[in-house]
N, C-alpha and C positions, 0 to 999 in steps of 0.2 A: 755430486748427484748423479746416479746412473738412472738410464731409462731401462723400464722393464716391458717386454713385449707381453701384451695380454692376448689371450687366445679366447675367442668367443666361441663358445660351444653350442649354445641355444640362442639364436638371434630371433626375438619375437616377431620382427619385421617379415623374415622370410617363411615363418609357418603360417599355413592356411588353416583357417577353423576347420574342424572335421564336422561334417554333416552328421548329426546324430538322430537316428530314427527310433521311435518307441519300439519296445521289446515285442508288442503284438504284431508289428508289420513284419518282422522277421519270422515270427511264428506263422503268420498268414502266408508268407512266400513259401516257407518251408512245407507246411502240412495242407495249405489249401483251404483251410477254415480255422477260424477262431471266434472266441465268444467273448465280447467285451462287456464289462459293467459299469455303471456309474449312479450317482445319487439322483441325478435328474436327466431328463431328455436332452437338455442344452449341453451337459456334459459329454453324453453319447455323441451328440453332433460335433463337438470339438475334438473328440477322439477320432472320429471317422474323417474329420478334415485333415488328420496327420497322414493319412494313406496317400502315397506318392500319385500324382495326376496321371502318369503312365499305366497304372494299375488298374485292371478291370475287376469289378466286384459286384456281388449281389448280396442284398440283406433281405431278411423277413421282417415279421412284424416285431416291435419292441414289446418285451415282456416285463412284468414287475412281480416280484416276489411280495406277497401279501404281509407276511411277517416282518420282513427286514426293510420294505420298501425301496429295494434296490432295483433299478431297471437294468435289462440284459439285452444284448442284440447280438445275433450270429451274423458272421461275415463269411461269404464263400468267395473264393477266388475263381474267376472266368477264365477259362484258357482257350 
């Protein structure tokens, strides 16, 4: 029997998990403003909680479309 050398290409122990941020955070950083939507106010709050802590932002009042019952919130980046 002969020994075969195995080459490890991708070792999962060496890889660090990438921190993925939602797409709206990238748009907020790029454009300075973004409008998010959700079915409930609690869903909007969860989305806002995904904004990094070192980011300063301001928001207005929550709006609701009477026909679709979807809530919306505009977020502006403060620089």
